C-alpha positions in Angstrom: 14.1 -38.1 -132.0 11.6 -35.3 -132.0 10.6 -32.9 -129.3 7.2 -31.3 -128.9 7.6 -27.5 -127.9 4.7 -25.5 -126.5 4.1 -21.9 -127.1 5.6 -20.9 -123.7 8.8 -22.8 -124.7 8.9 -21.2 -128.2 8.7 -17.7 -126.6 11.7 -18.5 -124.3 13.7 -19.9 -127.1 13.1 -17.0 -129.4 13.7 -14.6 -126.6 17.1 -16.1 -126.0 17.9 -16.1 -129.7 17.0 -12.4 -130.0 19.0 -11.6 -127.1 22.1 -13.3 -128.4 21.6 -11.8 -131.8 21.4 -8.3 -130.3 24.5 -9.0 -128.1 26.5 -10.3 -131.0 25.5 -7.4 -133.4 26.5 -4.8 -130.8 29.8 -6.5 -130.0 30.5 -6.5 -133.9 29.7 -2.9 -134.0 31.9 -2.1 -131.0 34.9 -3.5 -132.8 34.5 -0.9 -135.5 35.1 1.9 -132.8 38.1 4.1 -133.3 39.3 6.0 -130.2 36.0 5.4 -128.5 33.8 6.6 -131.4 31.7 4.7 -134.1 31.5 6.3 -137.5 28.2 5.0 -138.7 29.2 5.7 -142.4 31.8 3.0 -142.1 29.4 0.4 -140.9 27.6 -2.2 -143.2 24.0 -1.6 -144.3 23.1 -4.3 -141.9 25.0 -2.9 -138.9 23.8 0.6 -139.5 20.1 -0.6 -139.9 20.4 -2.6 -136.7 22.1 0.4 -134.7 19.3 2.7 -135.9 16.6 0.2 -134.8 18.4 -0.5 -131.4 18.8 3.2 -130.5 15.3 4.0 -131.4 14.2 1.1 -129.2 16.2 2.6 -126.4 14.3 5.8 -126.6 10.9 4.2 -126.2 12.0 1.2 -123.8 9.1 -0.3 -122.1 6.8 2.8 -122.7 3.1 2.4 -121.9 1.2 5.1 -123.9 -2.4 6.4 -123.8 -3.7 7.5 -127.2 -5.4 10.6 -126.7 -6.7 11.4 -130.2 -6.4 9.9 -133.8 -7.6 11.5 -136.9 -7.9 8.9 -139.8 -8.7 11.8 -142.3 -5.2 13.4 -141.9 -3.2 10.6 -140.5 -2.4 12.5 -137.4 -2.5 11.2 -133.7 -1.3 12.0 -130.2 -0.4 9.7 -127.2 1.0 10.1 -123.7 3.6 8.0 -122.0 2.1 7.0 -118.8 5.1 5.5 -117.0 7.9 8.2 -117.0 7.6 10.1 -113.8 9.3 13.6 -113.8 8.3 15.0 -110.3 6.1 14.7 -107.4 6.6 18.1 -106.1 6.6 21.4 -108.0 8.7 24.5 -107.9 7.4 27.8 -109.3 9.4 27.2 -112.4 7.8 23.7 -112.9 4.5 25.1 -112.2 4.8 27.9 -114.8 5.9 25.1 -117.4 2.8 23.2 -116.4 0.5 26.1 -116.7 2.0 28.0 -119.8 4.7 26.2 -121.2 8.2 27.5 -121.7 7.2 31.0 -122.6 9.4 34.1 -122.6 8.6 35.9 -119.4 7.9 39.6 -119.4 6.3 42.1 -116.9 2.7 42.0 -118.3 2.9 38.1 -118.3 4.1 37.9 -114.7 1.6 40.4 -113.4 -1.5 38.9 -114.9 -0.6 35.2 -114.1 0.7 35.4 -110.6 -2.6 34.7 -109.1 -3.2 31.7 -111.1 0.4 30.5 -110.4 -0.1 31.1 -106.6 -3.3 29.2 -106.5 -1.8 26.3 -108.5 1.2 26.2 -106.0 -1.2 26.1 -103.0 -3.2 23.2 -104.5 -0.3 21.2 -106.0 3.0 22.6 -104.7 3.7 19.9 -102.2 2.1 17.0 -103.9 1.9 16.9 -107.7 2.2 13.9 -110.2 4.1 15.2 -113.2 5.3 13.0 -116.0 7.2 13.2 -119.3 4.6 12.5 -121.7 6.8 12.2 -124.8 9.6 14.0 -126.7 7.3 16.3 -128.7 5.9 19.6 -127.6 7.7 19.9 -124.4 7.5 23.6 -124.7 3.7 23.5 -124.5 1.6 23.7 -121.4 1.0 20.2 -119.7 -1.8 18.0 -120.6 -4.0 17.1 -117.5 -5.6 13.7 -117.3 -8.1 12.5 -114.7 -11.4 10.6 -114.1 -13.8 13.4 -113.2 -16.6 14.1 -115.7 -18.0 17.0 -113.6 -15.0 19.2 -113.8 -15.7 22.4 -115.9 -13.8 22.2 -119.2 -13.0 18.4 -119.0 -13.6 16.4 -122.2 -13.8 12.6 -122.5 -11.0 11.0 -124.5 -13.6 8.7 -126.2 -17.1 7.8 -125.3 -17.3 5.3 -122.6 -13.6 5.5 -121.5 -14.5 7.7 -118.4 -11.0 9.1 -118.9 -11.0 12.9 -119.2 -8.5 15.7 -120.1 -8.6 19.3 -119.3 -10.4 21.3 -116.7 -7.3 22.8 -115.0 -8.9 25.7 -113.1 -11.7 23.5 -111.8 -9.1 20.9 -110.6 -7.2 23.6 -108.7 -10.3 25.0 -107.2 -11.5 21.4 -106.4 -8.2 20.5 -104.6 -8.2 23.8 -102.6 -11.9 23.2 -101.6 -11.0 19.6 -100.5 -13.1 17.9 -103.1 -10.2 16.2 -104.6 -6.6 15.0 -103.7 -3.5 16.4 -105.6 -2.8 12.8 -106.7 -6.2 12.4 -108.4 -4.8 14.1 -111.3 -1.9 13.5 -113.7 0.0 16.3 -115.6 2.1 15.3 -118.8 4.7 17.6 -120.1 5.4 16.7 -123.7 3.8 14.0 -125.9 4.2 11.6 -128.8 3.0 13.3 -132.0 2.2 11.4 -135.2 1.5 12.3 -138.7 1.4 10.4 -142.1 -0.5 7.5 -140.3 2.7 6.7 -138.4 0.7 5.3 -135.4 -1.0 2.8 -137.5 2.3 2.0 -139.4 4.1 1.4 -136.1 1.4 -1.0 -135.1 1.4 -2.8 -138.3 5.3 -3.5 -138.2 5.2 -4.5 -134.5 6.9 -1.6 -133.0 4.0 -1.0 -130.7 1.2 -3.3 -129.5 -2.3 -1.8 -129.4 -4.3 -3.0 -126.4 -7.7 -2.1 -125.0 -7.6 0.9 -122.5 -8.2 0.1 -118.9 -9.4 3.2 -116.9 -7.7 2.0 -113.7 -4.4 1.5 -115.4 -4.5 4.9 -117.3 -5.2 6.8 -114.2 -2.8 5.0 -111.9 0.0 6.9 -110.6 3.5 5.4 -111.1 4.6 5.8 -107.5 6.3 2.9 -105.7 4.3 0.3 -107.7 4.7 -3.3 -106.7 5.5 -4.1 -110.3 6.3 -1.6 -113.1 3.3 -0.6 -115.2 4.7 -2.2 -118.4 4.9 -5.5 -116.8 1.4 -5.2 -115.2 0.0 -4.5 -118.7 1.8 -7.3 -120.4 0.7 -9.8 -117.7 -2.9 -8.7 -118.2 -2.6 -9.2 -121.9 -1.6 -12.9 -121.2 -0.2 -15.3 -123.6 3.2 -14.6 -125.1 3.2 -11.1 -123.7 2.9 -12.4 -120.2 5.9 -14.8 -121.0 8.0 -12.0 -122.3 7.3 -10.0 -119.2 8.3 -12.9 -116.9 11.6 -13.4 -118.9 12.4 -9.6 -118.7 11.9 -9.7 -114.9 13.9 -12.8 -114.6 16.7 -11.1 -116.6 16.5 -8.1 -114.1 16.6 -10.4 -111.3 19.7 -12.1 -112.6 21.4 -8.7 -112.9 20.5 -7.8 -109.4 17.6 -5.8 -110.1 13.9 -6.6 -109.7 13.4 -9.7 -107.5 10.6 -11.9 -108.7 9.8 -15.5 -109.4 9.6 -16.2 -112.9 6.1 -17.5 -113.9 7.0 -20.9 -115.4 4.0 -23.2 -116.1 6.4 -25.9 -117.3 9.3 -26.9 -115.0 10.9 -28.5 -118.1 11.4 -25.1 -119.8 15.0 -24.9 -118.7 15.6 -28.2 -120.5 14.9 -26.6 -124.0 17.8 -25.9 -126.0 18.0 -23.3 -128.6 18.7 -25.9 -131.2 15.2 -27.5 -130.5 13.7 -25.1 -133.1 14.9 -25.4 -136.6 17.1 -22.3 -137.4 15.8 -22.2 -140.9 12.6 -21.0 -139.4 14.3 -17.7 -138.1 13.2 -14.7 -140.1 15.9 -12.2 -140.5 13.9 -9.2 -139.9 16.5 -6.7 -140.9 16.6 -8.3 -144.3 12.7 -8.5 -144.6 12.1 -5.0 -143.5 12.5 -2.3 -146.2 14.2 0.5 -144.2 14.4 3.9 -145.7 17.5 5.7 -144.3 15.7 8.9 -144.3 12.9 7.4 -142.1 14.8 5.5 -139.5 12.3 6.0 -136.7 9.7 3.9 -138.4 11.2 0.5 -137.2 12.0 -0.9 -133.7 12.9 -4.1 -132.3 
């Protein structure tokens, strides 16, 4: 007796197997705890590698990032996390961070920048979309992203994208003059910085999935969305990505979280057992990946 398994069913089965594997590995690691603490040096190489991959994955869980720039000559790149809201109103301290970064305040600095700070607070104090753009350079001034080519100082990310960065002073003046609304703009504190071609490497090993940039998604505010941005992007990608999104939403629903109907094209999906796919086909990625202990951030599951 044989059973034909379509692509959607395969995604479901592999998703279940991955979930079970992660759960089993974490349980095994948990048994090694002493007084509530886990000493990574006492773990096996496999367990330590899995824990490194798992923790790294938790740091970037369901991030949707916009690549700002990439330099193939020196291997550097910068991206912003679009779906990590930080605040939608700003205090003077946060406004100062957005404008100048976390600089050391002194009398000369305060006296020269009070007018700019006051203008910014007048424009954005009661309504301002601020996001955590990534773990790097969080002490630097925020990056401003918008869709207005006419702003003085604005630069298009790439030809034809109609997505722009910069032009802060013009944005403030525009809001004060009633030409724009505060939520027409997005401010990002921090970013992801890459060197040594790490962005390309992450894509090659499957840690990230490059997709074509949609202007509307890049500029959309993550405020009370009917569906989280990561799931919206996955569904737009279609295929196995849409199926993974559906399974993730279904899992959240089972845990009492997001309430959705799973998008199942085949009513017989639930009749598929994990054993319907040959276990010999399972690739042990932990064994296949050559993980350098000194470069643990290069791999994610």
